[in-house]
N, C-alpha and C positions, 0 to 999 in steps of 0.2 A: 504494500500500500504506500509506503514512504517513497519508494522509487517512482511510482506512478504519480504520486502527489507532487514530488519535486519536479517531475517532468512537465506536469501541467503548469506549475509555477514558472518554470524556465520559459515555456512557450508564452505564457502570459506576459512576462517581463520583456521578452523579445518584441512582442507586438506592441507593448506599451512604448518601448523606445522608438519604434518605427512609426508611432502615431496611428496605428491601425485600430479599428474597433474590435472589441472582443467581448463576447457575452457568454455568461455561464450562470446557471441557476443559483449556485451557492453564493457567489459574490460577483456583483456587476457594478458598473459605474453608477447605477441608479441609487437613490436614497434607500436606506433601510432603517427600521425602528430598533434594530438590535443594539442594546446598550453596549455590549462588548465590542462589536464591530466599530461603533462610532468613537469608542475610546481612542482608537488608532488615528483618528482625525482630530483628537483633542476636543471632541464635542460631547455634550451631555444631551442625549435623547432619553427622556425620562418616562415615556409612555409605558415601558415594560418593567419599571422599577417602582415608581411612585404613582398612586399609593400602593401599598403592599396588596397584591391581588387577593380578593376574597370571592371565590368563584362557586362555592358550594351553595346550592339552594337548601331550603329547610328539608325538603324531601330527600335530597342527597345526603344531608347530614344524618337524617334518621336511618337511611339505608346503611350508611357507614357504621353507625352506632350498633345496628343489628348484626353487623358482620364482625365488629371488633370483639364483642363479648365472647362469642363461641370460639373465635380464633385464639383469644387470650387463654380461655379454658383448655383448649387443645394443647397449647404449649406448656401450660402449667400441670396438666393432669394426664396427658396421653403421651406426648412426644418426649423422648429421652435422648438428648443430643450426645451425651457421653457414651451411651450404649451404641448409638448409631455410628459414632466415630470408631469405637472399638471393633464393632462388627463390620464396619465399612459398608453399611447398607442401612436403609430405612426399612423396617419390617413392613411386609405387604399390608397387614391390617392397619398399621399406623398410617401408611400412605393413603390407603383407601378412605380412612376417616378424614384425612386432610383434604382429599379431593371432594369429599361430600360437603365440605364447607363452601364449595364453589370456587376454590382458589385456582383451579386450572383453567378457568374460563372467565376470569374477572373482567377483562376488557373486551370480551367477545360480545357483540350486540345480542340482545335478548331474542331477536328473531332467529338467531343461529344457536340458541341454547345456552348462551352465556348470561352473566349478570349485567354486563354493559356499564361497568364502572368508568368514571372519568379518570384522567391521569392523576388528579389529586387524590381521589379515593384510593386508587391503586397504590400510590406512593405511601399513603398512610398504613395500609395493610402490609406493604413491603417493609415498612419500618418495624412493625411488630415482629414479622418473621426474622428480619435481620438482628433483632435484639434477642432472639431466642435460639436460632439454629441456622448458622450461615450456610451449612451444607444443604439444608432443605431450601433455603432462600435461593441458592444457586440452581437447584433442580427446578424450582418453580420459575425462576427468571429465564433459564435456558429454554424452558418449554414455551413461555408466552412472550417474554420481552424480546426475544430474538428468534426462537424456534419456529413458531408459526406467524410471527409478526409480518413477514413478507406477504402472506396470504391476506392478512387483515388489511395491510396498506395497499397492496397492488393486485390482489386476486380479483378475477372477474366473478360475476354472479354465480356461475356454475361451480367454480373452484371453491368459493365460500360455502355454498350450499352442501357440497360434497364433504368438505374436510372440517369446517369449523365446529359443527355439532359434536364430532368425535373428540376433538382436542379440548373442547370446552367442558365436556363431561369428565374428562380424565380417562375415558376409555382408551384413547390413544395419547401417547406422549410424543412431543416434538423435539427436534434438535436442529441446530444451525451448523451447516457444514461448509466452512470456508478455509480454515487453516490446513496447510499441507506440510510435509517434511521440509520442502524447500521454500516455503512462503509463509511467513508469520504476518508481520505488519505489512509486508509487500504483497498485497492481495493480487496485484496485477500479474504477478509471476506464477500464478497457479498453473499446474500442468494437467490436472484432470481435464478430460476432453470428451465432448459430445458431438457426434456427427449425425446429420440428418439421413435417414434411410432413403433408399432409392425411390420408394413409393411415397415418401414425404409424410408418412403417418406417425413416425416416432423418431426419437433420437436414440443413439447408442452411446451410452456413457461408460467410460473407463477411467479409473484413477482411485485415489484413496485420500482420506482426510484424517488428520491426527488431532488428539486432545479434544475430542468432541464431547461436551457435556451432554449427558443422557445418551451418549453414543451406543451403549450396549443395551439400552432398554427402549429406545424410541421406536415408534411405529411409523413416524412421518419425518422426513428430512427436507429442509430447504438446502439445496446443493448448488454450488456455483462451479461452473466449468467453462473452459474455452470452447467456443464454437466458431467455425469458419463462416464469415458473412461476406457476401459479394455486393459491392456498391453498384446499384443498377445504372448509375450515371457513368462511372469510369470503368466498370467491369473488373475493378481490382478487388481481390479477396484478402481479407485480414481477419485475424482472430479477435473475437470480442467475447467478454464474459457474459454468460447467460445464466439466469436463475431458474432452477427446476424444482418442482414438487415431486419428491420421490417416496414411494411407499416401501416399507421393509419387505412387503410381500412380493415385490417385483423380483423375478429371478435374477440372481447375480449380486444381490445386496447382502452383505454380511458384516459382522463386526468382531473385533478382537475382545480379549478379556479386559475387564476394567483395569486401568493403570494404577500402579502403586504411587501414591502422591504424598506430598508433605502435609497437606491439609485438605479440607472439604472432602474427607475420605468417604463419607456416606453418599456423596454425589458421584454417580458413575461416569467416569471419563474413559473413552475408548477410541481406538482407531476404527474407522468405517471404510469398507472396501466396496468398489463398484466394478464388476467384471461383466462387460458386455450387457449392461442393464438397458432394457428397452423402456423408454419413457414416452408415453403418448404426447404428441405435440400439444394436446390440450393442457398439459401440465407445465408448460412454459409460463413463468410469471411475467406479466405485462407483454413483453415482446423479446425476440432474440436480440442479444447485444445490450440489453438494459441491466445486466447483472451487477456491474460495478456500482451503478447508481443505487440499485436496490440494496446491495450489501452495505454501503456506506450509510444510507438513510435508515436502514433497520437498526444499525448500531447507534446512530445518533438518537433515534427515537427511544431507544432502550436505556441509554446512559443515565437519564434523569432519575430513574428508579434506584440506581446504585447509591446515590447520595442519601436517599431516604433510608435505605437499608443500613448504611454506615452510621447514620444518626441513631437508628434503633440500637445498633451494637454498642455505640458509645454510651447511650443511656444505661444499658445494662452494666457496662464496665464502671461507670461513675458510681452507680448504686453499690456495686461490690467494693469499690475503693472506700466509699464513705462508711459502709458497714464495718469494714476492717479497721480503719484508722480511728473511728470513734469507740471501738470496742477493745482496742489494744493499748495497754499502758507500758511505757518504757521510760526509764529514768524518772519515774514518779509522775509523769504526765501522759495524757492521751496523745496518741500520734498526731491527731488533727490539730493540736495546739501549737505544733512546731512550724516555724516559718517555711522551711524547705518543703514540708508536706503540704502546707497551704498553697504554696506556689504551684505545686504539681496539680492539685485538685482544681484550682482556679483556671489553669491553662487547659485542663481537660474540658472544663465547662465552656471555655472560649472556643475550642475546636468544635464542640458539638453545636454551639449557638450559630456559628458561621455556616456549618454544613447544613443544618436544618433550615436556616434562612434561605440559603441558595436553593435547596431541594424544592421548597414549596413556592418560591417565586417562579421557578422554571415550570413546574407542573401547572401552576395557575395560568401562566402565559400560554402553555400548550392548549389548555382547556378554553382559553379565550380566542383560539384560532391563530396565534402567532406561528409563523412558518420558519423563520430564521432564528433558531435557538441552538445551532450547532456549537458555537463557541461557548455559550453559557453551559450547555450540557457537558462539554469536555472539561471546562473549568471545575464544575461541581464534582465530576468523577475524580479528577486529580486531587482536588482539595480534600474531598471526603475520604478517599482511600488512604491518603497519607496521614490525615488527621486521626483516623481510626487506628492506624498502626501505632502512632505515637501514644494515643490514649491507652491502648492495650499494653504497650511496653511500660508505661508509667504505672499502670494498675498493678502489673506484676512486681515492679520495683517497690511499690508501697507495701505489698504483701511480704516482701523479703523472701526468705527461703521457702516459705509456705506457698508463695505464688509460683515457684518453680516446680512444685510437686503436681503430678498429674491429677491427684484427688481434688485439687482446688478448681480444676476446670478452666483455668485461665490460659494455660499453655495451648490448649485446643483452640481457643479463640484466636490467639496470636497466629497459630499455624494456618487457621482458616482464612484469616485476614490477608495473608501475604499475597494471595492470588489476585486480589482486587486491584493491585497496582499494575497488573500484567494484562489480564484478559479484557476483552471488549475495547481494545486500544491501549497499548502499553503507555504509561504516563510519559515516557521519554518522547514517544512519537506524537502524542497529543500535545505536548508543549510546542513542538515544531509546527503542528497543525494550527494551533492558536496564533502563534507569532506570524507565520507566513500568510495565513488567511487574512488576518487583520492588516498586515502590511500591504498586501495586495489591494485590499479595499482602500486604504489610504493612498496607495499609488495611483489608483484610478482617478482619484480627485486631483492629484498633482498633474495627471495627464490632461484633465479638463482645463486646469489653470494654464498649463503650457500652451494649449491650443488657443485659449482666450488671449494670451499675450501676443499672439500673432496678429490680432486685430483688437487692440485694447479699447478703441473708441466704441466698437460694437458690443463689447463686453465690459463696459465701464463698472457696472455694479459689482461683478465678481472680482475684478482686478482691485478696485478700491477696498472691498471688504477684506480680501486676503492681505493687502498691503497694511491695513490697519491692524490685523491680527499679528502680523510679524512685528510691527512696531510696538504693540502692547507687550508681546512676549519678551522683546529685547529689554524692556525696562521692568520686567518682573510682574506685569499685570496679567490677570486671568482673562482668557478669551472664551472659555466655556460658560454656558449659562449657569448662574449660581444655583447650586443644589439647595442652598438655604431657603429658596423660594418654595421648596417642596417638603421639607422636613418639619417636624414639630419644633417649636422654639427651644426646647431642651437640647436639641441636637444641632443647632445652627453652627456652633463653634466647630464641631467635627465636619459639618457639611462644607464650611468655608475652606478648611484645609483640603478636603477631598477635591473641591473644584480647582484649587491651585494645582494639585497633583495631576488632574486630568489634563490641564493645559500643558504642564511640563511633559506629560506622557506623549501627547500629540506632537509637541515640538521636537522631542527626542526621536520619535518615529520619522518625522519629516527629515531631520538631520541625517539619520541613518540611510534613508532612501536616497538622499542627495549624494551621500558619500559612496555608497556601495552599489546603488542601482540594482540591476538584476543579480549581481553577485552576492547579494545579501543572503541568498539561499545557502551559501557555503559558510556563512559565519554563524555556526551553531552555538558557540559560546554566547554570542550576543543575542541570538534568538531565544536562548534559555533565559537570559536576563529579562528580555521583553515579555516573555510568557509569564514569568514569575511576577513581574510587576502588574500585568493584566489580571492575574488570578487574585492578587491582593486588592487591586482596585475594585474588581467586581465584588469580592467579599465585603469590602467597605460599604459600598452602596446598598448591598442586600441587608446588612445589619442596621444601617441608618433607616432604611425603609421599615423594617420590622419593628425596630424600637419606637419609631414615630407612631406606628399603628398602635402599639401598646399604650402610649401616652394618650393618643386620641380616644381610645376606647376605655381609658382609665382602668387598665388592667392592674391587678395587685402586684404583678411582677415587673411593672414598668421601671421602677427605680433600680431594681437588680439588673434589668436589661440595659439600663443606661450605663451601669458600671462595666458590663461586658462590652458594650459598644465603644465606650470611651477608651478602654484599654486596647481593644483590637484596632481601632482606627489610628491610635497613636503609634502602636508598634508596626502595624501594616504600612503606615505612611513612611516610617523610617526605612523599612525594607524596600519600599517602592523607590525612594530617593537613592538608596544604595544601588539598586539594580539599574536604574536609569543612568546613574553616574558611571557604573561599571561598563554599560553598553557603549559609552562614548569616550571612555578614558584611555589615553595612550598607554599609561602604566598598566592598566588591566589587559590591554591588548598584548603587551609585552609578556605578561604573566601567562596569558592564554597560549602564546607561541611556545613558551617553555613547557607548559603542560602537554602540548601537542608533541613536542620532542621527547618528553619523558615517556609518553605513551608509545610513540613509534619505536623508540629504542628498546623498550621493554618487550614489545611485540616481536621485534627482529631477533632479540636474544632468546625469546620464548621462555623467559623466566625473570625473576627479580635480579637486577644487575649488581648492586653493591656487594663488595666482598664481606664475608662474615666478620663481625668485630673480633672474634677469637682467632680468626685465621685458620680455622680447622674445618 
């Protein structure tokens, strides 16, 4: 996926330099309401942030309430995550009871046998599952967040009528088959291949997929394979990725034994094989060649739920940490009275507050019909998965030696959490996605300005506006619309700082584009700085919005939320400044070159280079 992604960016930059028009659904020269994308222009588009979205109707709240109670009882009284982990499977009777709650068809419309939940409702139930058993959360997510999501998003009426009732009831389990031995994040390099039969009635699929969640148990697979497509205008034939609906019952479909894994052991992960599998042409999703778009959009639409699951997990871990530190006395005092312990618990709460705030802003926007949420979802996945890992690590630390013991159940959570920074888009790749997508959007605006300068009198408004922005930035003035106009008065100080940071962010991106042009795709140290700044910036506005809502509604937690917001905004602001400075610093660039040399020399030596200090 990264190789194809960079190839797209390279093409885009080439066309940008030549002044050619270039259109793409994800990012174009047209305006977007995406807050994250507009950060890269130094602009504040607040429609998707302020006020904090409240999208549930009274009926939807009641439905959610009716689902939360039995789900909570199931996890408290029926499911045993420790046993599942030890046995490396969820017992059939337990899984059957879980399915009977409607969990396997939560977002399937009622006409196809599902509950028809909104994204926000689904996120809330995913939060409960994530706080109870991450392996079961993965099984559920692999089934519906990505497994049959392609049918839900792109399936035609016949495909939906045939398959959705079976997966909604849990009679059939679904899996998402993209990754191959030679292609992880680089989805474009997949080698599984499907060719159309001579009679044009079916495709013949050959290949294999690895590390497939639900791979050994699924009855239905969304499979991505290369297919040769001929351009009717040029007659040229090229390989394009196509998405197929494949049933396990099709001859030639098989799977290996479940993989032995570090964590989420109860979630079956296996290799899936396709040997001359005949797939009816009716089982192509959307159209031949549309597979890459489908693969990316399915992952984008599923990532928002991961932040909610991570929030649920953190709530469980914080509860465990508080129970232990308030019940254990050392050196004559309870653990929770010591400053170092208080620091850990407070930062655990900060991580949870930001993650949860992101999760429900994104799900709310999706329910309001917002289409461009790719960057926001990627940000929430990165932040949530890394925050949960930190919280789990600190929870174990607070438990001391007891936390290291298997009987405490915390080492299982830590092992389960590790995968979330890898699957559905490795965080390293998603950081590049955030930075490059945002910078491309900013670059399209610079292109418009470049064209306007060719005839300044005809484009006087744009030229004068941009000239004023640069003049204001040069003297340290903000050019973004003040966020203080949208927050509660209690939050205006933080909002003013955030507005200045957005202006600085946009100016830094413009400077980098002017310096590197299309070659910015090769400056991955810098891109990481920009992505990290964007993540902190988005987290800042999310908590500002949520805290403002709490004061507006006079919630009893508003003063506590103010403490969380003020601390996060202050520290995030300092990190943003450091990252933006590092992105343009000559000293930092010099360090980056040295780091590159250290890496290259270590790789060439195939081992650690320095001589042992003992000389032995």
